[in-house]
C-alpha positions in Angstrom: 0.0 0.0 0.0 1.4 3.4 -0.9 2.5 5.6 2.0 0.0 8.4 1.2 -2.9 5.9 1.2 -1.6 4.4 4.4 -1.4 7.8 6.2 -4.8 9.0 4.7 -6.3 5.7 5.9 -4.8 6.2 9.4 -6.2 9.7 9.6 -9.6 8.4 8.4 -9.6 5.7 11.1 -8.6 8.2 13.8 -11.4 10.6 12.7 -14.0 7.8 12.7 -13.0 6.9 16.2 -13.1 10.6 17.2 -16.5 11.0 15.7 -17.8 7.9 17.5 -16.5 9.3 20.8 -18.1 12.7 20.1 -21.4 11.1 19.2 -21.4 9.3 22.6 -20.5 12.5 24.4 -23.2 14.4 22.6 -25.8 11.7 23.4 -24.8 11.9 27.1 -25.1 15.7 27.1 -28.5 15.7 25.3 -29.9 13.2 27.8 -28.4 15.1 30.7 -30.1 18.3 29.4 -33.4 16.4 28.9 -33.3 15.2 32.5 -32.4 18.7 33.8 -35.3 20.2 31.8 -37.7 18.2 34.0 -35.8 18.4 37.3 -34.9 22.2 36.9 -37.6 23.3 34.6 -37.6 26.7 36.3 -34.0 27.4 35.1 -35.0 26.7 31.5 -38.1 28.8 31.7 -36.1 31.7 33.2 -33.4 31.3 30.6 -35.9 31.5 27.7 -38.0 34.3 29.2 -34.8 36.3 29.7 -33.1 35.6 26.3 -36.3 35.2 24.2 -38.9 37.4 25.8 -41.5 36.9 23.0 -41.4 33.1 23.1 -44.2 31.0 24.6 -42.0 28.9 26.9 -44.9 26.5 27.8 -45.1 25.6 24.1 -41.4 25.6 23.4 -40.1 23.3 26.2 -42.3 20.3 25.2 -41.2 20.7 21.5 -37.5 20.8 22.5 -38.0 17.8 24.7 -39.6 15.9 21.9 -36.7 16.9 19.6 -34.3 15.2 22.1 -36.5 12.1 22.2 -36.8 11.9 18.4 -33.0 12.5 18.2 -32.3 9.7 20.7 -32.4 6.9 18.1 -30.2 9.0 15.8 -27.3 8.7 18.3 -27.5 4.9 18.1 -27.8 5.0 14.3 -24.8 7.2 14.0 -22.8 5.0 16.3 -23.8 1.9 14.2 -22.9 3.7 11.0 -19.5 4.9 12.3 -18.7 1.4 13.6 -19.5 -0.1 10.2 -17.3 2.5 8.4 -14.5 1.9 10.8 -14.7 -1.9 10.2 -14.6 -1.2 6.5 -11.6 1.0 6.8 -9.8 -1.8 8.7 -10.3 -4.1 5.7 -8.8 -1.5 3.4 -5.8 -1.3 5.8 -5.6 -5.1 5.6 -5.6 -4.9 1.8 -8.8 -6.8 1.3 -11.8 -4.5 1.1 -13.9 -6.4 -1.4 -15.3 -9.0 0.9 -19.0 -9.9 1.4 -18.9 -8.5 5.0 -18.2 -5.0 3.6 -21.2 -5.3 1.3 -23.3 -6.1 4.3 -21.7 -3.3 6.3 -22.4 -0.9 3.5 -26.0 -2.1 3.4 -26.3 -1.5 7.1 -24.9 2.0 6.6 -27.6 2.6 4.0 -30.3 1.5 6.4 -28.9 3.8 9.1 -28.8 6.7 6.7 -32.4 6.0 5.7 -33.6 5.9 9.3 -31.7 9.1 10.0 -33.5 10.8 7.1 -36.8 9.7 8.4 -36.0 11.0 11.9 -34.9 14.3 10.2 -38.4 14.5 8.8 -39.7 14.3 12.4 -37.5 17.2 13.2 -39.2 19.2 10.5 -42.6 18.7 12.2 -41.1 19.7 15.6 -39.3 22.7 14.1 -42.7 23.9 13.1 -43.8 23.6 16.7 -40.8 25.5 17.9 -41.5 28.3 15.4 -45.1 28.3 16.6 -43.8 29.1 20.1 -42.2 32.2 18.6 -38.6 30.9 18.7 -36.6 30.9 15.6 -35.8 27.6 14.0 -35.0 26.6 10.5 -35.5 23.3 8.8 -35.0 22.3 5.2 -35.8 19.2 3.2 -32.5 17.2 3.1 -32.4 16.3 -0.6 -28.7 15.5 -0.5 -29.3 13.1 2.5 -31.9 11.2 0.5 -29.6 11.0 -2.5 -26.9 9.7 -0.2 -29.3 6.9 1.0 -29.9 5.9 -2.6 -26.2 6.0 -3.5 -25.3 3.9 -0.5 -27.8 1.2 -1.3 -26.5 1.1 -4.9 -22.9 0.9 -3.7 -23.9 -1.9 -1.3 -25.3 -3.8 -4.2 -22.1 -3.1 -6.3 -20.0 -4.4 -3.4 -22.1 -7.5 -2.9 -21.9 -8.3 -6.6 -18.2 -7.5 -6.8 -17.5 -9.8 -3.8 -19.6 -12.6 -5.4 -17.7 -12.3 -8.7 -14.4 -12.3 -6.8 -15.4 -15.4 -5.0 -16.4 -17.1 -8.3 -13.1 -16.1 -9.8 -11.1 -17.5 -6.8 -13.1 -20.7 -7.0 -12.1 -21.1 -10.7 -8.5 -20.6 -10.0 
């Protein structure tokens, strides 16, 4: 393996591990804030009334809590996705990426991406609730995300077929 590919792959693996750790830390922070929003609701109400005086806090807080709950599965999906990508990067490092396991990993990544996009649609509904409370919140339809889902399913099929053909070729030799 050329040195540039080896160093790029090493950096990629390190970034995937870092992202996985950041995802776990973000999940912990979100759940901590969710818990605090119930235990110390008065602090949240005071904060929003001070920093956003025109906002209906009684409407805003339930919408924000719902966003955390809708986002909860997303943390698990991102963790699964990053773990699969890291395993695929390991096979590249080992010099044998076109294996049936990577086709299945890529398919799992596609399913994770699909579920993330569906959850993102739920965020759109909740963003409308946040806006209805008077708080600013933007949401856009994630066309690129849906295209990434389709692309990943196609690539998973390409990997599966490539691994099958490779297996057939090896069986003939």
